[in-house]
N, C-alpha and C positions, 0 to 999 in steps of 0.2 A: 770042412765046410760046416758052418754053424747054421742051424735052422732057426728062422724067426717066424713064429707062428702067429697068424692074425686071425681075428673072428670076422672082420668086415671083408668087403670085396677088394679093398686096396689099402695100401699104407704109403705115406709120402716118404721120399728118400730121407728127409729131415728126421721124421718120426722113427724110421728104421735105425738110423745111426745112433739116435738117443737110446734106443733099447739095447744096443750092443754093449754099452758101458766102455767103449774104447775112447771116448772123448771126455774131457774135463767139464765142459759146459756146452749149452746151446749156441753160444757165441762162437766158440771154437769150431763147432761143426759148420756154422755158416761160413766162417773164414776158410776152413779146409775145402768145402765144396766149391766156393768161388774161386780160390787160388789154385788148388790141386786138382779138383774134380775127382770123381769116382767112376768106375766102369759099371754100367748096368748092361747086362747081356753083351759084354764085350765092346760097348760103345761108350766113349767118354762123355760124362754128363756133368753139367754145372748148375742144373736147376734144383733147388732144394725142394720144390713142390712137386717133382716128378712122381707120378703115381706108379706104384709097383704092385704088380699082381702075382697071383699064385704061380710059382716056378720061376720067377724073375730071379736073376743072380746078380748080386752086387759084390764088387771086388774093390778093395782099397789099394792104393799104390804100394802100400807096405806088404800086401800079400793076403791079408785077411779076407776071407770070402764067406758071403751070407746068401742063403736061399730063402725066399719067402714061401711059406707053406700056409695055405688057407685051411683053417680048421673046418671040417664038414660037419653039418648036423646041428 
């Protein structure tokens, strides 16, 4: 499970996927979320703007898993 560290209260699903470097472009991310969807805390999600908070878990259908970690301080 890869940690995605954020400084703010939340990050959008689209922003998180951009930071993972698993996608070629933002357009491909949009296509992937709309067509395939990703799992957020084990629920299928198709909204690119879904807000993700500390300890939320994102899983791609290919198996890659990410956890949101809010940097304190």
